[in-house]
Backbone as ProteinMPNN parsed JSONL, in Angstrom:
{"seq_chain_A": "MQTSTIRKPIVLTPGEGNQFSVLGAHFTTKATGEETNGTWAVYEITDTQENGPPLHTHPWEEAFYILEGEIDIQVGTETILASPGCFVNIPHNVPHAFKVRSATTKFLVLIAPKGAKKFYEEMGEVADSPLVNMEKVQPVFNKYGLQFAG", "coords_chain_A": {"N_chain_A": [[-56.968, 5.202, 6.598], [-54.632, 2.625, 6.471], [-52.271, 1.626, 4.077], [-50.584, -1.148, 2.659], [-47.715, -2.451, 1.013], [-47.428, -5.286, -0.895], [-44.778, -7.364, -1.032], [-42.838, -9.121, -3.463], [-41.978, -12.597, -3.474], [-38.586, -13.784, -3.183], [-36.895, -15.739, -5.357], [-34.236, -17.549, -6.242], [-32.164, -19.41, -8.346], [-29.294, -21.668, -8.142], [-26.348, -19.793, -8.584], [-27.683, -17.561, -9.527], [-28.332, -14.041, -9.186], [-27.129, -10.717, -8.442], [-23.813, -10.279, -9.402], [-20.505, -9.651, -8.28], [-17.161, -8.477, -7.436], [-15.219, -8.182, -4.462], [-12.313, -7.134, -3.202], [-11.012, -9.415, -4.28], [-12.705, -11.498, -3.589], [-15.547, -13.355, -4.656], [-18.784, -12.262, -4.975], [-22.269, -12.988, -4.717], [-25.306, -11.544, -4.816], [-28.043, -12.382, -2.902], [-30.267, -11.431, -1.547], [-31.348, -8.138, -0.959], [-31.349, -5.277, 1.273], [-33.371, -3.571, 0.426], [-35.144, -5.349, -0.735], [-36.049, -6.78, 1.409], [-37.573, -5.287, 3.094], [-35.847, -3.596, 4.447], [-34.718, -5.056, 6.516], [-32.803, -7.191, 6.446], [-29.993, -8.582, 4.616], [-28.507, -10.829, 2.267], [-25.617, -12.522, 1.138], [-23.875, -14.664, -1.071], [-20.68, -15.913, -0.91], [-17.665, -16.637, -2.523], [-14.391, -17.487, -1.931], [-10.746, -17.314, -1.683], [-7.803, -19.001, -0.425], [-6.122, -17.545, 2.346], [-7.26, -15.056, 1.985], [-9.222, -12.294, 3.206], [-10.703, -9.869, 5.46], [-8.985, -7.469, 7.625], [-8.992, -7.063, 11.262], [-11.908, -5.446, 12.276], [-14.679, -3.149, 12.827], [-18.226, -2.537, 12.606], [-21.411, -0.859, 12.354], [-23.534, -2.734, 12.031], [-25.271, -5.874, 12.343], [-23.768, -9.008, 11.638], [-23.592, -12.152, 10.12], [-22.167, -15.363, 9.585], [-22.413, -18.236, 7.574], [-21.112, -21.252, 6.901], [-20.612, -22.944, 3.907], [-18.859, -24.457, 2.259], [-15.458, -25.534, 2.607], [-13.002, -23.995, 4.847], [-12.77, -21.455, 7.342], [-10.991, -19.186, 9.358], [-12.398, -17.407, 11.864], [-12.179, -14.515, 13.59], [-13.404, -13.227, 16.547], [-13.548, -10.613, 18.556], [-11.145, -11.423, 20.878], [-11.084, -14.106, 20.444], [-10.619, -16.905, 18.29], [-12.281, -18.771, 15.879], [-12.487, -21.862, 14.271], [-14.173, -22.218, 11.459], [-16.145, -24.455, 9.796], [-17.943, -26.364, 7.223], [-21.414, -25.974, 7.783], [-21.134, -24.562, 10.11], [-22.177, -21.78, 12.022], [-21.844, -18.374, 12.669], [-22.648, -15.621, 14.497], [-22.218, -12.169, 14.625], [-22.449, -9.516, 16.722], [-23.362, -6.008, 16.293], [-20.726, -3.576, 16.074], [-18.755, -5.184, 17.28], [-15.409, -6.157, 17.376], [-14.012, -7.918, 14.652], [-12.685, -10.36, 12.328], [-11.706, -12.258, 9.426], [-10.09, -15.098, 7.929], [-9.49, -16.99, 5.089], [-8.961, -20.381, 5.295], [-8.84, -22.822, 3.854], [-8.167, -24.021, 0.443], [-10.178, -22.984, -1.239], [-13.314, -21.457, -0.441], [-16.81, -21.383, 0.341], [-19.417, -19.402, 1.437], [-22.208, -18.03, 3.254], [-23.07, -14.678, 3.933], [-24.914, -12.895, 6.145], [-26.529, -9.889, 6.757], [-27.873, -7.556, 9.04], [-29.189, -4.958, 7.851], [-29.38, -2.252, 8.831], [-28.757, 0.794, 7.822], [-26.762, -0.229, 6.186], [-27.462, -1.266, 3.723], [-26.469, -1.473, 1.099], [-23.732, -1.828, 1.289], [-21.763, -3.851, 0.518], [-22.131, -3.967, -2.272], [-21.402, -1.362, -3.007], [-18.747, -1.419, -2.173], [-17.811, -3.252, -4.024], [-17.741, -1.68, -6.281], [-15.56, 0.002, -5.883], [-13.472, -1.54, -4.997], [-12.682, -3.855, -6.58], [-10.652, -5.659, -6.983], [-7.905, -7.64, -5.601], [-6.021, -5.804, -4.685], [-5.826, -3.069, -2.557], [-7.057, 0.183, -2.744], [-6.872, 2.681, -0.757], [-7.724, 5.329, -0.922], [-9.955, 5.169, -2.519], [-11.627, 3.311, -1.167], [-11.94, 4.293, 1.434], [-13.913, 6.438, 1.598], [-16.284, 4.887, 1.341], [-16.099, 3.227, 3.584], [-16.292, 5.248, 5.538], [-18.879, 6.242, 5.025], [-20.499, 4.095, 5.825], [-19.689, 3.56, 8.404], [-17.626, 1.743, 8.998], [-14.761, 0.644, 10.688], [-11.281, 0.089, 11.182], [-9.971, -2.114, 13.606], [-7.566, -2.772, 14.694]], "CA_chain_A": [[-56.721, 3.812, 6.304], [-53.242, 2.344, 6.165], [-52.078, 0.69, 2.977], [-49.287, -1.815, 2.687], [-47.274, -2.982, -0.261], [-47.072, -6.691, -0.816], [-43.531, -7.608, -1.745], [-42.753, -10.396, -4.168], [-40.972, -13.528, -2.948], [-37.317, -13.872, -3.898], [-36.552, -17.123, -5.68], [-33.057, -17.562, -7.094], [-31.533, -20.72, -8.515], [-27.85, -21.567, -7.949], [-25.644, -18.912, -9.505], [-28.441, -16.349, -9.831], [-28.167, -12.889, -8.319], [-26.14, -9.736, -8.878], [-22.471, -10.775, -9.095], [-19.445, -8.652, -8.276], [-16.001, -8.857, -6.637], [-14.713, -7.261, -3.446], [-10.983, -7.529, -2.746], [-10.696, -10.751, -4.747], [-13.774, -12.441, -3.275], [-16.672, -13.3, -5.594], [-20.056, -12.102, -4.27], [-23.54, -13.092, -5.419], [-26.372, -11.007, -3.974], [-29.237, -13.233, -2.849], [-31.36, -10.54, -1.138], [-30.866, -6.842, -0.484], [-32.191, -4.616, 2.267], [-34.561, -3.049, -0.244], [-36.051, -6.459, -1.019], [-36.496, -7.397, 2.662], [-38.148, -4.225, 3.922], [-34.783, -2.982, 5.232], [-34.403, -5.819, 7.715], [-31.598, -7.999, 6.316], [-29.493, -8.855, 3.271], [-27.684, -12.036, 2.26], [-24.684, -12.667, 0.025], [-23.091, -15.89, -1.163], [-19.318, -15.482, -1.197], [-16.637, -17.632, -2.81], [-13.124, -16.801, -1.678], [-9.575, -18.169, -1.784], [-6.919, -19.13, 0.735], [-5.425, -16.389, 2.921], [-7.992, -13.809, 1.781], [-10.131, -11.907, 4.276], [-10.448, -8.524, 5.981], [-8.36, -7.365, 8.946], [-9.877, -6.788, 12.389], [-12.682, -4.231, 12.028], [-16.016, -3.059, 13.416], [-19.219, -1.768, 11.86], [-22.637, -0.733, 13.146], [-24.603, -3.652, 11.657], [-25.105, -7.286, 12.667], [-23.257, -9.788, 10.513], [-23.512, -13.572, 10.446], [-21.53, -16.212, 8.588], [-22.806, -19.641, 7.53], [-20.126, -21.86, 6.016], [-21.133, -23.975, 3.003], [-17.743, -25.297, 1.807], [-14.147, -25.066, 3.015], [-12.793, -23.579, 6.236], [-12.408, -20.057, 7.58], [-10.73, -18.759, 10.729], [-13.142, -16.183, 12.154], [-11.805, -13.903, 14.867], [-14.439, -12.396, 17.16], [-12.836, -10.102, 19.726], [-9.836, -12.075, 21.011], [-11.265, -15.534, 20.193], [-10.637, -17.335, 16.892], [-13.099, -19.956, 15.673], [-12.323, -22.528, 12.985], [-15.53, -22.415, 10.946], [-16.204, -25.424, 8.701], [-19.314, -26.467, 6.718], [-22.478, -26.093, 8.772], [-20.88, -23.654, 11.231], [-22.852, -20.477, 11.97], [-21.268, -17.421, 13.616], [-23.311, -14.319, 14.467], [-21.382, -11.134, 15.231], [-23.239, -8.316, 17.006], [-22.82, -4.753, 15.769], [-19.594, -2.93, 16.737], [-17.825, -6.134, 17.891], [-14.261, -6.354, 16.482], [-13.938, -9.238, 14.039], [-11.916, -10.52, 11.094], [-11.653, -13.66, 9.025], [-9.097, -15.467, 6.925], [-9.819, -18.272, 4.474], [-7.939, -21.37, 5.629], [-8.77, -23.841, 2.797], [-7.823, -23.492, -0.887], [-11.334, -22.146, -1.574], [-14.428, -21.593, 0.492], [-18.065, -20.75, -0.043], [-20.19, -19.145, 2.639], [-23.227, -16.981, 3.225], [-22.986, -13.595, 4.903], [-26.211, -12.26, 6.371], [-26.378, -8.664, 7.533], [-29.068, -6.799, 9.403], [-28.573, -3.826, 7.151], [-29.71, -0.894, 9.259], [-27.727, 1.711, 7.345], [-25.731, -0.893, 5.377], [-28.194, -2.046, 2.721], [-25.72, -1.657, -0.143], [-22.302, -1.715, 1.589], [-20.919, -4.722, -0.297], [-22.218, -3.56, -3.675], [-20.58, -0.152, -3.171], [-17.341, -1.839, -2.086], [-17.484, -3.874, -5.303], [-17.486, -0.633, -7.275], [-14.278, 0.68, -5.631], [-12.452, -2.498, -4.567], [-13.012, -5.083, -7.303], [-9.465, -6.502, -7.128], [-7.289, -7.861, -4.29], [-5.219, -4.653, -4.276], [-6.669, -2.059, -1.914], [-6.763, 1.603, -2.935], [-7.549, 3.277, 0.393], [-8.391, 6.579, -1.311], [-11.262, 4.819, -3.071], [-12.483, 2.583, -0.231], [-12.182, 5.019, 2.686], [-15.229, 7.1, 1.621], [-17.333, 3.882, 1.577], [-15.985, 2.903, 5.012], [-16.83, 6.387, 6.312], [-20.319, 6.31, 4.802], [-21.182, 3.017, 6.538], [-19.221, 3.435, 9.782], [-16.667, 0.664, 9.183], [-13.481, 1.109, 11.217], [-10.322, -0.97, 11.512], [-9.88, -2.217, 15.061], [-6.243, -3.139, 15.201]], "C_chain_A": [[-55.27, 3.624, 5.885], [-53.162, 1.347, 5.021], [-50.708, 0.054, 3.117], [-48.992, -2.364, 1.299], [-46.912, -4.447, -0.058], [-45.828, -6.889, -1.679], [-43.56, -8.986, -2.383], [-41.731, -11.301, -3.476], [-39.701, -13.459, -3.795], [-37.024, -15.35, -4.108], [-35.395, -17.072, -6.67], [-32.506, -18.98, -7.167], [-30.022, -20.565, -8.291], [-27.196, -20.704, -9.019], [-26.386, -17.638, -9.859], [-28.223, -15.287, -8.763], [-27.119, -11.964, -8.893], [-24.755, -10.203, -8.451], [-21.454, -9.659, -9.234], [-18.308, -9.163, -7.404], [-15.671, -7.763, -5.64], [-13.398, -7.842, -2.946], [-10.656, -8.986, -3.076], [-11.739, -11.802, -4.437], [-14.919, -12.247, -4.254], [-17.979, -13.3, -4.802], [-21.216, -12.34, -5.221], [-24.612, -12.608, -4.451], [-27.576, -11.935, -4.052], [-30.461, -12.436, -2.4], [-30.747, -9.254, -0.614], [-31.807, -6.292, 0.59], [-33.467, -4.061, 1.65], [-35.595, -4.141, -0.489], [-36.639, -7.09, 0.24], [-37.033, -6.363, 3.649], [-37.116, -3.619, 4.872], [-34.34, -3.789, 6.44], [-33.133, -6.654, 7.62], [-31.211, -8.108, 4.847], [-28.643, -10.114, 3.364], [-26.876, -12.115, 0.968], [-24.057, -14.043, 0.091], [-21.706, -15.469, -1.622], [-18.446, -16.699, -1.456], [-15.305, -16.912, -2.708], [-11.984, -17.818, -1.68], [-8.67, -18.03, -0.566], [-6.173, -17.837, 1.055], [-6.155, -15.064, 2.717], [-8.902, -13.548, 2.984], [-9.748, -10.555, 4.842], [-9.721, -8.553, 7.321], [-9.424, -7.069, 10.011], [-10.563, -5.436, 12.183], [-13.993, -4.283, 12.79], [-16.919, -2.323, 12.441], [-20.533, -1.811, 12.623], [-23.797, -1.62, 12.696], [-24.244, -5.067, 12.11], [-24.6, -8.005, 11.421], [-23.144, -11.242, 10.962], [-22.91, -14.319, 9.268], [-22.093, -17.621, 8.704], [-21.935, -20.303, 6.479], [-20.765, -23.004, 5.223], [-20.057, -24.972, 2.593], [-16.447, -24.688, 2.313], [-14.094, -24.663, 4.483], [-12.312, -22.138, 6.302], [-12.073, -19.905, 9.055], [-11.472, -17.444, 10.921], [-12.733, -15.702, 13.536], [-12.938, -13.005, 15.323], [-13.847, -11.912, 18.48], [-11.459, -10.736, 19.775], [-9.903, -13.574, 20.737], [-11.279, -15.819, 18.691], [-11.343, -18.677, 16.801], [-12.752, -20.54, 14.317], [-13.719, -22.891, 12.509], [-15.47, -23.311, 9.72], [-17.663, -25.584, 8.27], [-20.339, -26.76, 7.813], [-22.309, -25.179, 9.963], [-21.571, -22.313, 10.973], [-22.243, -19.596, 13.049], [-21.983, -16.093, 13.437], [-22.452, -13.316, 15.227], [-22.241, -9.895, 15.449], [-22.575, -7.052, 16.447], [-21.719, -4.218, 16.689], [-18.669, -3.866, 17.497], [-16.661, -6.328, 16.917], [-14.226, -7.788, 15.955], [-13.126, -9.189, 12.748], [-12.091, -11.96, 10.656], [-10.558, -13.851, 7.994], [-9.465, -16.855, 6.414], [-8.649, -19.229, 4.716], [-7.761, -22.397, 4.506], [-8.436, -23.191, 1.452], [-8.93, -22.574, -1.407], [-12.395, -22.372, -0.511], [-15.65, -20.926, -0.106], [-18.876, -20.589, 1.233], [-21.234, -18.076, 2.382], [-22.884, -15.943, 4.269], [-24.362, -12.954, 4.952], [-25.953, -11.004, 7.175], [-27.759, -8.099, 7.843], [-28.718, -5.369, 9.009], [-28.953, -2.42, 7.601], [-28.556, 0.035, 8.868], [-26.674, 1.073, 6.462], [-26.342, -1.71, 4.25], [-27.376, -2.369, 1.481], [-24.203, -1.582, 0.075], [-21.453, -2.547, 0.633], [-20.966, -4.343, -1.774], [-21.357, -2.322, -3.931], [-19.092, -0.477, -3.049], [-16.913, -2.491, -3.399], [-17.176, -2.869, -6.393], [-16.105, -0.008, -7.106], [-13.151, -0.271, -5.253], [-12.682, -3.839, -5.238], [-11.794, -5.951, -7.607], [-8.832, -6.678, -5.746], [-6.441, -6.689, -3.793], [-6.126, -3.545, -3.752], [-6.159, -0.665, -2.24], [-7.547, 2.341, -1.858], [-8.24, 4.595, 0.046], [-9.783, 6.314, -1.869], [-12.18, 4.17, -2.045], [-12.813, 3.369, 1.034], [-13.505, 5.783, 2.69], [-16.387, 6.125, 1.857], [-17.304, 3.464, 3.039], [-16.62, 4.005, 5.858], [-18.348, 6.448, 6.217], [-21.069, 5.308, 5.669], [-20.673, 2.792, 7.963], [-18.29, 2.268, 10.035], [-15.339, 1.246, 9.636], [-12.583, -0.087, 11.467], [-10.072, -0.935, 13.009], [-8.484, -2.521, 15.557], [-5.122, -2.663, 14.357]], "O_chain_A": [[-54.747, 4.366, 5.053], [-53.886, 0.352, 4.994], [-49.78, 0.67, 3.642], [-49.894, -2.692, 0.528], [-46.166, -4.788, 0.859], [-45.829, -6.621, -2.88], [-44.227, -9.899, -1.896], [-40.73, -10.815, -2.95], [-39.746, -13.116, -4.976], [-36.919, -16.115, -3.149], [-35.553, -16.609, -7.8], [-32.401, -19.664, -6.148], [-29.522, -19.441, -8.254], [-27.459, -20.866, -10.211], [-25.796, -16.722, -10.431], [-27.966, -15.592, -7.599], [-26.313, -12.369, -9.731], [-24.535, -10.494, -7.275], [-21.512, -8.841, -10.153], [-18.462, -10.167, -6.709], [-15.819, -6.574, -5.926], [-13.373, -8.913, -2.339], [-10.092, -9.704, -2.25], [-11.667, -12.907, -4.975], [-15.232, -11.121, -4.64], [-18.248, -14.232, -4.044], [-21.165, -11.947, -6.387], [-24.803, -13.196, -3.387], [-28.068, -12.235, -5.139], [-31.577, -12.731, -2.826], [-29.74, -9.282, 0.093], [-32.916, -6.791, 0.78], [-34.524, -4.079, 2.28], [-36.797, -3.876, -0.452], [-37.608, -7.844, 0.163], [-36.958, -6.538, 4.865], [-37.46, -3.181, 5.97], [-33.651, -3.257, 7.31], [-32.44, -6.815, 8.625], [-31.991, -7.774, 3.955], [-28.115, -10.429, 4.431], [-27.366, -11.823, -0.123], [-23.742, -14.539, 1.173], [-21.569, -14.749, -2.612], [-18.482, -17.672, -0.704], [-15.106, -15.861, -3.317], [-12.218, -19.026, -1.679], [-8.766, -17.076, 0.207], [-5.671, -17.142, 0.171], [-5.707, -14.04, 3.232], [-9.298, -14.477, 3.688], [-8.598, -10.134, 4.722], [-9.818, -9.527, 8.067], [-10.595, -6.855, 9.697], [-9.908, -4.421, 11.95], [-14.373, -5.322, 13.331], [-16.454, -1.587, 11.571], [-20.746, -2.7, 13.447], [-24.95, -1.282, 12.962], [-23.069, -5.411, 12.243], [-24.959, -7.655, 10.297], [-22.657, -11.524, 12.056], [-23.116, -13.957, 8.11], [-22.235, -18.144, 9.809], [-22.008, -19.958, 5.299], [-21.375, -23.909, 5.793], [-20.295, -26.18, 2.576], [-16.339, -23.468, 2.437], [-15.008, -24.947, 5.258], [-11.56, -21.668, 5.448], [-12.783, -20.431, 9.911], [-11.204, -16.471, 10.215], [-12.921, -16.404, 14.53], [-13.384, -12.129, 14.583], [-13.665, -12.697, 19.411], [-10.683, -10.61, 18.827], [-8.876, -14.25, 20.791], [-11.874, -15.071, 17.915], [-11.041, -19.604, 17.553], [-12.721, -19.819, 13.319], [-14.372, -23.763, 13.082], [-14.827, -22.975, 8.726], [-18.545, -24.993, 8.894], [-20.164, -27.654, 8.642], [-23.237, -25.025, 10.756], [-21.549, -21.787, 9.86], [-22.133, -20.006, 14.205], [-21.939, -15.5, 12.359], [-22.013, -13.588, 16.345], [-22.711, -9.286, 14.488], [-21.376, -7.04, 16.167], [-21.771, -4.381, 17.908], [-17.861, -3.394, 18.297], [-16.892, -6.633, 15.747], [-14.388, -8.745, 16.712], [-12.912, -8.127, 12.162], [-12.57, -12.792, 11.426], [-10.155, -12.923, 7.292], [-9.719, -17.773, 7.193], [-7.502, -18.927, 4.387], [-6.632, -22.804, 4.231], [-8.423, -21.965, 1.334], [-8.649, -21.507, -1.954], [-12.365, -23.362, 0.221], [-15.546, -20.029, -0.942], [-19.005, -21.529, 2.018], [-21.149, -17.318, 1.417], [-22.454, -16.284, 5.371], [-24.902, -12.527, 3.932], [-25.232, -11.043, 8.172], [-28.678, -8.156, 7.026], [-28.034, -4.66, 9.748], [-28.853, -1.481, 6.812], [-27.51, 0.047, 9.517], [-25.759, 1.767, 6.02], [-25.791, -2.742, 3.865], [-27.564, -3.423, 0.872], [-23.465, -1.299, -0.868], [-20.532, -2.026, 0.005], [-19.942, -4.395, -2.455], [-20.665, -2.24, -4.946], [-18.267, 0.12, -3.742], [-15.779, -2.306, -3.841], [-16.433, -3.169, -7.327], [-15.527, 0.469, -8.083], [-11.993, 0.141, -5.194], [-12.857, -4.852, -4.56], [-11.888, -6.883, -8.405], [-9.178, -5.95, -4.815], [-6.171, -6.594, -2.595], [-7.075, -3.137, -4.422], [-4.983, -0.361, -2.042], [-8.74, 2.599, -2.018], [-9.247, 4.939, 0.666], [-10.686, 7.135, -1.712], [-13.381, 4.438, -2.039], [-13.855, 3.138, 1.647], [-14.181, 5.78, 3.719], [-17.37, 6.487, 2.501], [-18.353, 3.354, 3.673], [-17.389, 3.729, 6.778], [-19.026, 6.679, 7.218], [-22.141, 5.613, 6.191], [-21.182, 1.914, 8.66], [-18.164, 1.83, 11.178], [-14.843, 2.212, 9.056], [-13.042, -1.143, 11.905], [-9.973, 0.135, 13.608], [-8.258, -2.522, 16.767], [-3.959, -2.909, 14.678]]}, "name": "protein", "num_of_chains": 1, "seq": "MQTSTIRKPIVLTPGEGNQFSVLGAHFTTKATGEETNGTWAVYEITDTQENGPPLHTHPWEEAFYILEGEIDIQVGTETILASPGCFVNIPHNVPHAFKVRSATTKFLVLIAPKGAKKFYEEMGEVADSPLVNMEKVQPVFNKYGLQFAG"}
């Protein structure tokens, strides 16, 4: 006989969730891979103008849903101006980058976390300020298969 575990619903009010910073961006965890049976995770991110990662790839799906402000999202060679209500899904291993265009922005990042359930939390432990220390972040990149593309 097969048994299954019934997971509890996740209900978070505004501002609730594990909070941390990655390279100057403020993250709030809304659901982790562990809480969703390893299928997806979601983070609410507040970020400031000109911030964002360079062109990179990773082996997990990633989607952006813009709540406030504007972000330039580069997918391959195309750049999309993403404003509130815009949704952009990026398949695994597709080169992408983003840069915050407005003074501030708030958006959701959803990842299908196969192998990346805690990537952002681990990045928050080694990259909690805008200054990058590659000696600290490179082991996390290696662990999760993130590579710079350009």
